[in-house]
All heavy atoms as an XYZ file, in Angstrom:
748
protein
N      12.129      2.472     -3.936
C      10.960      1.618     -3.796
C       9.748      2.486     -3.972
O       9.677      3.549     -3.430
C      10.962      1.002     -2.298
C       9.824      0.098     -2.054
S       9.868     -0.612     -0.352
C      11.247     -1.614     -0.472
N       8.686      1.997     -4.677
C       7.555      2.787     -4.889
C       6.863      3.047     -3.551
O       6.874      2.307     -2.562
C       6.697      1.829     -5.770
C       7.616      1.012     -6.460
C       8.781      0.718     -5.466
N       6.149      4.237     -3.506
C       5.504      4.532     -2.234
C       4.635      3.497     -1.520
O       4.636      3.344     -0.364
C       4.724      5.820     -2.566
C       5.527      6.507     -3.741
C       5.944      5.217     -4.487
N       3.763      2.897     -2.266
C       2.902      1.922     -1.691
C       3.666      0.791     -1.054
O       3.285      0.322      0.047
C       1.925      1.454     -2.754
N       4.712      0.294     -1.756
C       5.508     -0.755     -1.174
C       6.281     -0.328      0.036
O       6.451     -1.047      0.984
C       6.468     -1.371     -2.197
C       5.704     -2.261     -3.216
C       4.985     -1.512     -4.247
O       5.112     -0.363     -4.454
N       4.057     -2.193     -4.963
N       6.788      0.852     -0.073
C       7.493      1.470      1.090
C       6.599      1.478      2.255
O       6.940      1.185      3.440
C       8.050      2.831      0.733
C       9.030      3.384      1.724
C       9.776      4.614      1.334
N       8.932      5.666      0.842
C       9.029      6.198     -0.449
N       9.991      5.822     -1.221
N       8.251      7.171     -0.754
N       5.412      2.054      2.136
C       4.414      2.088      3.204
C       4.078      0.735      3.757
O       3.983      0.534      5.028
C       3.122      2.786      2.725
N       3.944     -0.264      2.881
C       3.666     -1.630      3.367
C       4.800     -2.191      4.177
O       4.539     -2.871      5.203
C       3.377     -2.533      2.146
N       6.050     -1.877      3.760
C       7.206     -2.379      4.535
C       7.173     -1.780      5.911
O       7.321     -2.481      6.977
C       8.499     -1.977      3.812
C       9.693     -2.390      4.692
C      10.993     -2.002      3.970
N      11.032     -0.531      3.779
C      12.045      0.036      3.162
N      12.991     -0.660      2.632
N      12.094      1.320      2.974
N       6.914     -0.460      6.054
C       6.871      0.181      7.400
C       5.712     -0.325      8.267
O       5.880     -0.522      9.463
C       6.826      1.650      7.241
C       8.102      2.263      6.538
C       7.960      3.281      5.672
C       9.305      1.711      6.756
C       9.089      3.868      5.056
C      10.437      2.202      6.103
C      10.239      3.258      5.235
O      11.431      3.767      4.616
N       4.583     -0.686      7.570
C       3.477     -1.253      8.397
C       3.834     -2.595      8.858
O       3.560     -2.939     10.091
C       2.222     -1.244      7.546
C       1.488      0.061      7.328
C       0.116     -0.085      6.767
N       0.119     -0.752      5.481
C       0.238     -0.132      4.333
N       0.369      1.212      4.272
N       0.204     -0.813      3.188
N       4.507     -3.376      8.051
C       4.939     -4.694      8.504
C       5.992     -4.586      9.621
O       5.907     -5.339     10.665
C       5.547     -5.505      7.356
N       6.901     -3.734      9.548
C       7.959     -3.570     10.547
C       7.287     -3.033     11.896
O       7.729     -3.521     12.919
C       9.014     -2.606     10.120
C       9.897     -2.092     11.276
C       9.863     -3.102      8.975
N       6.361     -2.240     11.834
C       5.672     -1.713     13.070
C       5.059     -2.855     13.883
O       4.745     -2.722     15.038
C       4.608     -0.687     12.740
N       4.737     -3.979     13.219
C       4.115     -5.134     13.893
C       5.080     -6.049     14.623
O       4.715     -6.893     15.322
C       3.285     -5.930     12.890
C       2.150     -5.065     12.238
C       1.442     -5.965     11.282
N       0.762     -7.017     12.086
C      -0.338     -7.603     11.672
N      -0.794     -7.341     10.466
N      -0.833     -8.584     12.299
N       6.346     -5.799     14.421
C       7.411     -6.627     15.044
C       7.529     -6.245     16.525
O       7.648     -5.040     16.860
C       8.813     -6.464     14.370
C       8.692     -6.884     12.846
C       9.890     -7.171     15.112
C       9.902     -6.549     12.075
N       7.399     -7.185     17.358
C       7.522     -6.887     18.917
C       8.907     -6.143     19.134
O       9.890     -6.443     18.659
C       7.490     -8.206     19.624
C       6.775     -9.089     18.539
C       7.174     -8.593     17.220
N       8.743     -4.996     19.948
C       9.967     -4.323     20.407
C      10.335     -3.198     19.491
O      11.358     -2.470     19.800
N       9.698     -2.993     18.363
C      10.037     -1.884     17.483
C       9.547     -0.621     18.036
O       8.442     -0.477     18.598
C       9.449     -2.105     16.062
C       9.582     -0.915     15.163
C      10.208     -3.281     15.424
N      10.355      0.418     18.013
C       9.981      1.727     18.452
C      10.578      2.806     17.503
O      11.188      2.516     16.536
C      10.458      2.007     19.909
O      11.770      1.939     19.949
N      10.333      4.060     17.867
C      10.733      5.170     17.006
C      11.718      6.089     17.826
O      11.442      6.356     19.062
C       9.523      6.101     16.535
C       9.983      7.304     15.841
C       8.634      5.276     15.645
N      12.829      6.455     17.204
C      13.725      7.478     17.748
C      13.504      8.781     16.959
O      13.586      8.814     15.729
C      15.191      6.957     17.615
C      16.135      8.128     18.020
C      15.407      5.764     18.452
N      13.021      9.834     17.578
C      12.675     10.980     16.855
C      13.754     11.823     16.242
O      13.529     12.586     15.326
C      11.898     11.967     17.853
C      10.561     11.423     18.346
C       9.548     11.147     17.232
O       9.577     11.930     16.192
O       8.722     10.302     17.416
N      15.044     11.678     16.702
C      16.124     12.433     16.144
C      17.327     11.457     16.018
O      18.026     11.174     16.900
C      16.527     13.613     17.089
C      17.529     14.470     16.413
O      17.662     14.594     15.166
O      18.328     15.153     17.205
N      17.531     10.997     14.743
C      18.641     10.133     14.462
C      19.505     10.861     13.312
O      18.925     11.568     12.513
C      18.226      8.728     13.996
N      20.748     10.504     13.228
C      21.661     11.096     12.207
C      22.385      9.969     11.526
O      22.954      9.144     12.078
C      22.633     12.080     12.962
C      23.541     12.788     11.962
C      21.922     13.143     13.840
N      22.412     10.121     10.158
C      23.197      9.075      9.387
C      24.635      9.519      9.347
O      25.086     10.434      9.942
C      22.604      8.886      8.004
C      22.824     10.023      7.006
O      23.548     10.974      7.382
O      22.296      9.935      5.895
N      25.443      8.743      8.592
C      26.882      8.857      8.598
C      27.376     10.153      7.988
O      28.483     10.584      8.132
C      27.545      7.676      7.856
N      26.537     10.845      7.174
C      26.906     12.113      6.527
C      26.220     13.293      7.188
O      26.275     14.461      6.805
C      26.762     12.172      5.054
C      27.695     11.125      4.447
C      25.318     11.860      4.615
N      25.491     13.120      8.403
C      24.969     14.130      9.132
C      23.477     14.539      8.770
O      22.972     15.472      9.287
N      22.831     13.705      7.948
C      21.455     13.980      7.688
C      20.541     13.505      8.790
O      20.718     12.413      9.299
C      21.004     13.280      6.401
C      21.729     13.793      5.141
C      21.377     12.991      3.956
N      21.917     11.694      4.057
C      22.065     10.905      3.005
N      21.696     11.212      1.855
N      22.569      9.607      3.223
N      19.658     14.385      9.212
C      18.769     14.076     10.387
C      17.495     13.529      9.905
O      17.021     13.788      8.817
C      18.482     15.355     11.212
C      19.729     15.839     11.930
C      19.350     16.902     12.933
N      20.524     17.221     13.774
C      20.963     16.444     14.787
N      20.397     15.289     14.994
N      22.048     16.814     15.420
N      16.899     12.631     10.676
C      15.597     11.973     10.401
C      15.136     11.301     11.625
O      15.584     11.470     12.699
N      14.057     10.488     11.432
C      13.463      9.686     12.434
C      13.986      8.267     12.206
O      14.374      7.997     11.097
C      11.948      9.778     12.485
C      11.445     11.136     12.796
C      11.366      9.184     11.183
N      14.011      7.443     13.193
C      14.568      6.100     13.059
C      13.461      5.086     13.534
O      12.886      5.327     14.657
C      15.892      5.970     13.748
N      13.420      4.017     12.782
C      12.699      2.857     13.290
C      13.777      1.945     13.963
O      14.758      1.665     13.338
C      12.037      2.086     12.158
C      10.964      2.982     11.451
C      11.426      0.776     12.687
C      10.367      2.324     10.277
N      13.523      1.564     15.178
C      14.603      0.819     15.941
C      14.007     -0.422     16.705
O      12.864     -0.468     16.950
C      15.307      1.811     16.962
O      16.398      1.166     17.533
C      14.279      2.356     17.957
N      14.924     -1.299     16.918
C      14.620     -2.452     17.694
C      15.831     -2.834     18.531
O      16.912     -2.988     17.991
C      14.134     -3.705     16.801
C      13.876     -4.892     17.614
C      13.361     -5.973     16.774
N      13.081     -7.141     17.527
C      13.971     -8.029     17.877
N      15.242     -7.946     17.498
N      13.620     -9.076     18.580
N      15.607     -3.040     19.841
C      16.607     -3.531     20.693
C      16.851     -5.043     20.431
O      15.859     -5.800     20.458
C      16.270     -3.308     22.133
C      17.187     -3.948     23.200
C      18.541     -3.332     23.135
O      18.723     -2.136     23.133
N      19.631     -4.184     23.237
N      18.070     -5.464     20.167
C      18.337     -6.865     20.040
C      18.584     -7.465     21.395
O      19.465     -7.082     22.121
C      19.627     -6.988     19.236
C      19.960     -8.525     18.909
O      19.495     -9.412     19.635
O      20.858     -8.742     18.050
N      17.703     -8.354     21.918
C      17.831     -8.913     23.286
C      19.125     -9.616     23.485
O      19.551     -9.897     24.666
C      16.619     -9.801     23.426
C      16.195    -10.124     22.086
C      16.578     -8.970     21.168
N      19.754    -10.107     22.416
C      21.023    -10.923     22.565
C      22.250    -10.074     22.270
O      23.329    -10.595     22.185
C      20.962    -12.055     21.551
C      19.869    -13.014     21.835
O      19.517    -13.263     23.037
O      19.278    -13.545     20.939
N      22.123     -8.707     22.267
C      23.148     -7.898     21.907
C      23.185     -6.585     22.775
O      22.085     -6.367     23.428
C      23.109     -7.403     20.385
C      24.456     -7.107     19.809
O      25.318     -6.636     20.483
N      24.531     -7.209     18.546
N      24.274     -5.911     22.831
C      24.349     -4.694     23.627
C      24.069     -3.391     22.768
O      24.525     -2.314     23.065
C      25.695     -4.532     24.231
C      26.090     -5.580     25.185
N      25.580     -5.562     26.491
C      26.842     -6.714     25.129
C      26.055     -6.560     27.119
N      26.733     -7.288     26.345
N      23.260     -3.577     21.684
C      23.043     -2.503     20.867
C      21.639     -2.563     20.218
O      20.977     -3.560     20.261
C      24.073     -2.266     19.739
O      24.015     -3.450     18.887
N      21.285     -1.372     19.742
C      19.927     -1.407     18.952
C      20.246     -0.858     17.507
O      21.172     -0.136     17.316
C      18.907     -0.376     19.598
C      19.283      1.043     19.481
C      18.110      1.891     20.059
N      18.476      3.262     19.925
C      19.015      3.940     20.915
N      19.233      3.425     22.115
N      19.323      5.244     20.699
N      19.587     -1.520     16.599
C      19.747     -1.081     15.179
C      18.616     -0.058     14.822
O      17.499     -0.134     15.226
C      19.599     -2.334     14.240
C      20.724     -3.336     14.492
O      21.827     -2.876     14.725
O      20.400     -4.529     14.406
N      19.124      0.940     14.077
C      18.123      2.069     13.684
C      18.145      2.177     12.226
O      19.188      2.361     11.570
C      18.557      3.341     14.358
C      18.546      3.370     15.802
C      18.976      4.604     16.415
O      19.459      5.631     15.732
O      18.859      4.810     17.681
N      17.011      2.128     11.567
C      16.815      2.439     10.158
C      16.428      3.931     10.134
O      15.329      4.252     10.673
C      15.734      1.682      9.493
C      15.922      0.172      9.320
C      17.153     -0.464      9.528
C      15.014     -0.764      8.843
N      16.896     -1.787      9.248
C      15.612     -2.004      8.859
C      13.648     -0.709      8.607
C      14.988     -3.211      8.426
C      12.987     -1.898      8.142
C      13.679     -3.062      8.099
N      17.205      4.802      9.599
C      16.925      6.247      9.685
C      16.175      6.609      8.398
O      16.473      6.160      7.281
C      18.321      6.981      9.669
C      19.059      6.618     10.932
C      18.048      8.475      9.604
C      20.513      7.123     10.940
N      15.101      7.367      8.646
C      14.222      7.748      7.534
C      14.135      9.264      7.474
O      14.130      9.940      8.521
C      12.854      7.158      7.693
C      12.728      5.738      7.990
C      11.353      5.317      8.434
C      13.236      4.879      6.757
N      14.037      9.818      6.261
C      13.766     11.204      6.084
C      12.342     11.509      6.647
O      11.379     10.794      6.337
C      13.880     11.603      4.615
C      13.531     13.045      4.403
O      12.350     13.445      4.404
O      14.557     13.830      4.202
N      12.264     12.452      7.536
C      11.025     12.719      8.268
C       9.889     13.122      7.352
O       8.688     12.905      7.628
C      11.224     13.765      9.332
N      10.204     13.773      6.228
C       9.173     14.224      5.349
C       8.881     13.215      4.240
O       7.660     12.952      4.026
C       9.608     15.572      4.666
C       8.634     16.233      3.770
C       9.083     17.559      3.181
N      10.399     17.494      2.515
C      10.571     16.968      1.236
N       9.534     16.631      0.580
N      11.756     16.949      0.778
N       9.880     12.620      3.559
C       9.622     11.770      2.402
C       9.583     10.248      2.730
O       9.176      9.489      1.995
C      10.725     11.907      1.390
O      11.979     11.493      1.936
C      10.786     13.375      0.913
N      10.160      9.901      3.977
C      10.332      8.543      4.427
C      11.273      7.789      3.593
O      11.292      6.571      3.679
C       8.973      7.842      4.610
C       8.043      8.545      5.563
N       6.949      9.242      5.124
C       8.116      8.741      6.805
C       6.318      9.741      6.218
N       7.079      9.490      7.270
N      12.117      8.450      2.762
C      13.141      7.769      2.084
C      14.222      7.242      3.120
O      14.319      7.826      4.151
C      13.855      8.713      1.069
C      13.077      9.011     -0.099
C      12.947      7.827     -1.095
O      13.871      7.017     -1.223
O      11.907      7.687     -1.666
N      14.931      6.256      2.695
C      15.924      5.592      3.614
C      17.335      6.183      3.327
O      17.966      5.734      2.367
C      15.851      4.131      3.397
C      16.931      3.329      4.168
C      16.736      3.035      5.505
C      18.032      2.834      3.550
C      17.720      2.337      6.180
C      18.989      2.146      4.225
C      18.805      1.909      5.546
N      17.888      7.078      4.132
C      19.172      7.620      3.834
C      20.321      6.854      4.574
O      21.458      7.026      4.234
C      19.160      9.087      4.396
C      18.174      9.041      5.517
C      17.143      7.974      5.089
N      19.962      6.007      5.502
C      21.064      5.206      6.139
C      20.603      4.537      7.396
O      19.444      4.504      7.732
N      21.528      3.912      8.037
C      21.242      3.156      9.331
C      22.405      3.346     10.247
O      23.524      3.620      9.848
C      20.951      1.636      9.061
C      22.020      0.969      8.359
C      21.648     -0.507      7.993
O      21.067     -1.174      8.948
O      21.880     -0.847      6.905
N      22.127      2.984     11.502
C      23.241      2.996     12.513
C      22.929      2.024     13.628
O      21.790      1.619     13.818
C      23.424      4.427     13.104
C      22.375      4.911     13.965
C      22.624      6.377     14.433
N      21.537      6.739     15.364
C      21.647      7.860     16.002
N      22.594      8.731     15.827
N      20.696      8.129     16.855
N      23.953      1.681     14.422
C      23.815      0.835     15.597
C      24.214      1.647     16.748
O      25.260      2.452     16.642
C      24.603     -0.406     15.476
O      24.019     -1.280     14.556
N      23.549      1.647     17.853
C      23.867      2.437     19.052
C      23.943      1.446     20.325
O      23.127      0.641     20.519
C      22.797      3.452     19.282
C      23.066      4.347     20.516
C      22.550      4.391     18.104
N      25.021      1.641     21.104
C      25.243      0.821     22.267
C      24.131      1.229     23.296
O      23.936      2.365     23.572
C      26.592      1.109     22.846
N      23.506      0.146     23.877
C      22.520      0.334     24.824
C      22.920      0.024     26.247
O      22.215      0.257     27.251
C      21.282     -0.572     24.480
O      21.666     -1.918     24.407
C      20.638     -0.153     23.224
N      24.187     -0.434     26.411
C      24.795     -0.718     27.742
C      26.238     -0.401     27.563
O      26.830     -0.311     26.493
C      24.691     -2.214     28.083
C      23.283     -2.736     28.212
O      22.467     -2.107     28.908
O      22.928     -3.734     27.601
N      26.864     -0.162     28.756
C      28.353     -0.168     28.732
C      28.889     -1.548     28.579
O      28.437     -2.501     29.261
C      28.874      0.448     30.083
C      28.514      1.864     30.351
O      28.124      2.558     29.354
O      28.524      2.317     31.439
N      29.753     -1.734     27.586
C      30.441     -3.112     27.444
C      31.783     -2.908     26.852
O      32.035     -1.975     26.090
C      29.568     -4.058     26.678
C      29.353     -3.682     25.194
C      30.097     -4.264     24.230
C      28.404     -2.687     24.816
C      29.881     -3.987     22.863
C      28.219     -2.438     23.462
C      28.979     -2.995     22.549
O      28.750     -2.726     21.217
N      32.698     -3.768     27.260
C      34.115     -3.672     26.860
C      34.524     -2.190     27.108
O      34.359     -1.759     28.234
C      34.332     -4.065     25.458
C      34.042     -5.508     25.179
C      32.952     -5.933     24.414
C      34.717     -6.542     25.805
C      32.592     -7.181     24.210
C      34.395     -7.904     25.593
C      33.313     -8.211     24.839
N      35.059     -1.456     26.120
C      35.401     -0.085     26.244
C      34.440      0.915     25.596
O      34.746      2.019     25.308
C      36.839      0.193     25.661
C      37.895     -0.485     26.454
O      37.767     -0.620     27.663
N      38.927     -0.965     25.742
N      33.213      0.424     25.337
C      32.184      1.208     24.685
C      31.131      1.707     25.736
O      30.579      0.896     26.493
C      31.544      0.445     23.553
C      32.569     -0.032     22.600
C      30.469      1.116     22.868
C      32.047     -1.024     21.508
N      30.857      2.941     25.758
C      29.873      3.512     26.686
C      28.470      3.562     26.043
O      28.258      3.623     24.841
C      30.190      4.903     27.027
C      31.489      5.057     27.854
C      31.795      6.498     28.184
O      30.867      7.380     28.097
O      32.974      6.787     28.565
N      27.472      3.335     26.859
C      26.025      3.409     26.425
C      25.833      4.706     25.662
O      26.248      5.719     26.067
C      25.129      3.379     27.697
C      23.672      3.408     27.341
C      22.800      3.409     28.533
O      23.281      3.104     29.683
O      21.607      3.623     28.399
N      25.105      4.624     24.585
C      24.814      5.816     23.763
C      25.803      5.974     22.633
O      25.548      6.859     21.779
N      26.882      5.283     22.612
C      27.903      5.421     21.523
C      27.371      4.825     20.287
O      26.833      3.636     20.246
C      29.242      4.680     21.865
O      29.662      5.322     23.109
C      30.280      4.841     20.825
N      27.518      5.556     19.112
C      27.156      4.911     17.829
C      28.292      4.028     17.415
O      29.495      4.422     17.313
C      26.975      6.063     16.830
C      26.748      5.506     15.402
C      25.881      6.997     17.149
N      27.984      2.725     17.175
C      29.008      1.740     16.965
C      29.164      1.457     15.478
O      30.219      0.879     15.045
C      28.741      0.484     17.712
O      27.497     -0.074     17.364
C      28.835      0.679     19.211
N      28.201      1.721     14.635
C      28.262      1.664     13.189
C      27.278      2.637     12.634
O      26.263      2.971     13.211
C      27.994      0.263     12.732
O      26.644     -0.101     12.857
N      27.622      3.164     11.415
C      26.805      4.241     10.844
C      26.984      4.133      9.331
O      28.181      4.073      8.815
C      27.228      5.602     11.421
C      26.160      6.636     11.303
O      25.170      6.488     10.652
N      26.408      7.780     11.851
N      25.941      4.178      8.587
C      26.096      4.157      7.078
C      25.237      5.210      6.467
O      24.288      5.774      7.112
C      25.608      2.796      6.505
O      24.170      2.627      6.679
C      26.448      1.615      7.092
N      25.487      5.516      5.230
C      24.716      6.456      4.424
C      24.539      6.055      2.996
O      25.472      5.602      2.428
C      25.278      7.895      4.535
N      23.302      6.128      2.414
C      23.078      5.881      1.034
C      23.426      7.217      0.312
O      22.752      8.188      0.540
C      21.641      5.422      0.762
C      21.457      5.319     -0.693
C      21.407      4.174      1.524
N      24.401      7.134     -0.516
C      24.875      8.385     -1.215
C      24.401      8.489     -2.638
O      24.213      9.546     -3.303
C      26.359      8.485     -1.184
C      27.016      8.542      0.150
C      28.540      8.637      0.015
C      26.508      9.771      0.953
N      23.980      7.271     -3.230
C      23.557      7.301     -4.561
C      22.630      6.047     -4.805
O      22.950      4.984     -4.301
C      24.726      7.219     -5.477
C      24.390      7.331     -7.047
C      25.690      7.457     -7.745
N      26.029      6.283     -8.415
C      26.944      6.117     -9.310
N      27.762      7.028     -9.593
N      27.205      4.878     -9.837
N      21.582      6.263     -5.488
C      20.702      5.128     -5.964
C      20.617      5.169     -7.516
O      20.737      6.201     -8.148
C      19.289      5.390     -5.406
C      19.199      5.140     -3.934
C      17.783      5.387     -3.541
N      17.553      5.099     -2.147
C      17.655      5.964     -1.123
N      17.988      7.264     -1.472
N      17.441      5.680      0.080
N      20.494      3.910     -8.058
C      20.394      3.926     -9.536
C      19.672      2.619     -9.870
O      19.574      1.649     -9.129
C      21.736      3.780    -10.166
N      19.059      2.634    -11.074
C      18.409      1.462    -11.605
C      19.295      0.854    -12.632
O      19.740      1.647    -13.590
C      17.008      1.770    -12.155
C      16.347      0.589    -12.788
C      16.161      2.361    -11.035
N      19.536     -0.450    -12.700
C      20.283     -1.096    -13.776
C      19.475     -2.200    -14.452
O      18.460     -2.532    -13.921
C      21.585     -1.612    -13.116
C      22.497     -0.543    -12.617
C      21.273     -2.666    -12.135
N      19.960     -2.634    -15.510
C      19.195     -3.581    -16.348
C      19.289     -5.074    -15.822
O      18.422     -5.825    -16.031
C      19.658     -3.578    -17.774
C      19.333     -2.297    -18.445
O      18.249     -1.768    -18.109
O      20.024     -1.830    -19.346
N      20.289     -5.364    -15.108
C      20.498     -6.762    -14.675
C      21.327     -6.775    -13.364
O      22.111     -5.898    -13.085
C      21.013     -7.614    -15.758
C      22.381     -7.198    -16.221
C      22.780     -8.043    -17.428
C      24.108     -7.472    -18.032
N      24.409     -8.113    -19.271
N      21.176     -7.887    -12.593
C      21.928     -7.978    -11.364
C      23.493     -7.952    -11.691
O      23.974     -8.440    -12.615
C      21.548     -9.436    -10.865
C      20.213     -9.717    -11.458
C      20.221     -9.029    -12.843
N      24.188     -7.306    -10.782
C      25.601     -7.240    -10.833
C      26.106     -6.083    -11.767
O      27.298     -5.736    -11.738
N      25.235     -5.435    -12.543
C      25.564     -4.350    -13.335
C      25.762     -3.107    -12.565
O      24.963     -2.827    -11.592
C      24.470     -4.159    -14.446
C      24.804     -3.157    -15.479
C      23.759     -3.052    -16.514
O      23.344     -4.114    -17.105
O      23.331     -1.889    -16.839
N      26.778     -2.294    -12.873
C      27.056     -1.050    -12.117
C      26.474      0.130    -12.885
O      26.499      0.128    -14.125
C      28.533     -0.909    -11.964
C      29.313     -2.102    -11.326
C      29.282     -2.219     -9.898
N      29.786     -0.971     -9.260
C      29.612     -0.748     -7.957
N      29.044     -1.592     -7.193
N      30.071      0.320     -7.397
N      25.967      1.074    -12.181
C      25.408      2.314    -12.883
C      26.525      3.130    -13.482
O      27.673      2.999    -13.197
C      24.749      3.110    -11.721
C      25.158      2.543    -10.546
C      25.845      1.140    -10.768
């Protein structure tokens, strides 16, 4: 995403009630960054968009348990993803 649009997206997200920042988040392949996060009031977890602290590129996201529930303890990462490759293609559905 071009820098101006990326900045606009983050400004818009910052206006959503309940959004906060986690200073140290890690994606699925171990890259560290800051995360924009929001607690889902209807769920036992918070979703985190992890961003590179310097470039603000999006390397991945994760969900973290905010309460003990079932057999999951508070603070447990319940899902974690990483963007490993980006590419531009000519049309929808085309693979790089």
